[in-house]
N, C-alpha and C positions, 0 to 999 in steps of 0.2 A: 473522447475529445483528443484531438491531435496535439502534438507538442506546442505548435504555434498558438492554438486557442487556449491551451492550459497556461502558457506563459502570459497571454493577455489577461486571463482571468486573475492570475496572481498579481499582475501589475495593477489591475483595477482595484483589487482588495487592498494592496499596499498603499495605493494613493488615497483610498477612502480612510484607512487608519490614520494616515498622516494628516488628513483634513480634520478628522475628529480630534486628534491631539491638539492641533493648532487652534481650532475653534473653541473647544471646551477649556483650553488653557491649562491642561494637566498633562504632564509627560511622565509616563510610568518610569522611564529610565532615570529620571531625576529624583524620584521618590517624593515629589511634591504632593502634599495632601491637603493644602488649603487653597482658597480661591480669593481673588480680589472681589470687592462688593459689586462692581459693575457687571452687568450681564453681557457676555460676548455674543456675537452673531451666531445664529444657528448653523448647523452643519449642512453644507450643500450636498445634495445627492443628484447626480446627473441623469440617472436612468432607473426605471422601475425595477430592473433586474438586480440593482444594487441594494434595494431596500431591506430585504431580509438579512443580508450580510451586514448592512449598516446597523440594524438593531442589535444583531449579535455582537458586533464590535463595541457598540455603546455599552451593552451589558457587561462586557469584559472590562471596559474602562471604569465602570462604577465599582467593580470588584466587591470586596468585603468592606463597604464604605464606612469610614469613621470620620467623615468631614464635618459633622455637626453632632450636637448632643443627643439627637434622636436615636443614634446608633446604640446608645447605652441601654435602652429599654426595649429594643425590638427583638422579635424572634426571627422574622424574615424580611428581606428586602423585597418589596412588591414592585417589580419593574413595570408591569403592564402586559397586556396580551391582546391578540387579535390579528387581523389581516394587515400585513406590512404595506399593502397598497390600498388600504381602506379609504373610501371616499368620505367617511364620517368617523370622527373621533369624539369620544366622551372623556372629559377631564374633571376629576373630583379634586378634593383638597388633600386627602391623605388616607392611608389604609386604616380600617377599624380593627377590632379584636379578631374577627373571623379571617379577615384578610391577612393579618399579621401571622396567624397560625398556618394558613394555607399557602401563603406566598402569591396569591392571586387577587386581583382587584375586584371589588364589588361582588362578593359571594355570600354576604350575610343577608339579613332581611331587606336592607336597602338595595342590595344587588339583585335580589329576586324581583323587586319592583322595577329596577332598571331593565332587567330582561323583558319585562312586560312592556315597558316603554319602547324598547328596540323592536319588539314584535309588532307594536302598534304602527311602527314606521314601515312594516312589511319586510323587515330584515331579520337575520339571525345574528346572535352574538358573535359568531365566528366571522361575520362579514364586516364588523366595525373594529376599531381599536379603542381600548379602554385603559386609562392610566390616571395618575394623580400628580399633583404639583410636587409633593414630597413622597418619597418611596419607603419611608419608615413610619410606623404608627406614632403619632404624638400621644403623650401620656393622657389617659382619660379621654381620649378622642377630642382633645382641645384643638382649636385652630392652629395651624403652623405659625410660628413666630416669623417676623419679617426676615431675620437672618437665616432661619431654616429654609424658608421659601426661596431666598436669593441663592443659597448654596445649592440646593437640590433642583431648583427650577430650571437651571441651565440644561439639565438632562431632559426635562420635559420639552424645552424649546428644541433640543436636538431631535427628540422623538417626532415632534411636529414637522421639522424640516425633512427628516428621513421619510416619514409616511406620506407627507404632503396631502393631507385631507382637503377636500373641497369645503367641508363644513365641520366646525368644531362646536360641540355643545359643552359649555362650561356649567358644571353642576354645582350650584351654590355660590354664595358670596365670595369666600376666599379664592376659589379658582377663577371666578370672573374678574375679581379685583387684581389678582396677580397678572393674568394674561393681558388685561387692558391697562395695567399700571394706573389704577384709579382707586379712590376711596369711596366712590359712589355706592349707595346701597343697591342690593340686588333688585329691589322693586323698581328702581329707576333705570337699571341696565337691561332688564329682560323685556321681551316683547318685540324686539327688533334686532336686526343683524348689525354687527360691528365688523370692521375690517381688521384682519390680523395677518400680516405677512402673506398676502395673497389668498388667504382663506376667509370664509365668512363665519363669524363667531356669534353663536346664539347663547347668551346667558339665560339660565332658568333655575328654578328651585331644585335643591338637592333631593334625591329620593328619600333620604332620612327625614327631611323636613316634611315631605308629603305623608310619611307614616304618622306624623304627629298632627298634621293639619290637612284634613281631607279637603277643605275648601280650596287649597292651592292646586289641586289636581286639574281643575278646569283651565286656569291660566297656563299651566305647563302643557296641556294638550294644545292650546292655541299656539304656543311656541313651537311645539313639535310639528304642527301642521305647516308652519312656515319652512321647517326643515324638509318636510315631504315635498313641498313645492320647489324649494331651491335645488333639490337633488333629482327631481322628476320621478319620485317614487310613487308606487301605487298606494301604499299605506295599507295597514292591516286592520285598521279600526281600533277603537278604544278598548 
């Protein structure tokens, strides 16, 4: 890379960092560690080449987060993982025990089922992006409290704006309700696409629910078939 290109790359990164600080509402230099309750707009990313750098910068912004009470009981911050330019994003509510230990999303029993769901779409796990509303495990795997979701959910919204997926699959009621800003039950939300900041959002049942309720697998497959159609995927079968 010549000096001119290197300078442009540094300028692009500096501009992205500035945008992240402005949009997330947290300036490292000020030492501010709290947030107002309102959700700020997500971070704009202007080019696909900035997406990996954007995710790296966002992870740096999160740091050793102590912004809500979930930090007191966690082992790991589970930021999320996958392709920075993924066309498809999966969003759960929060990490479980195995995720807390490993620092990776959806690696327990529910994660293995999610891997099978992804394979049914004709994709590999590495081709999608997987994350949660909150990045720390809630005690006893309870649902995130509204204030926890509001505090941590701004990072999820930044992830969505950085990755810019075409389709988002909200796994379970808490994720769907947070993203759609509604208190409607998951049964009323699933089965059709909703619009979210230029993406198509499909709420469906969480894999952990499927492990306890075999009968829910068929409606989830119906939801996934709509995702296959929306993305023009070949599908890998059930």
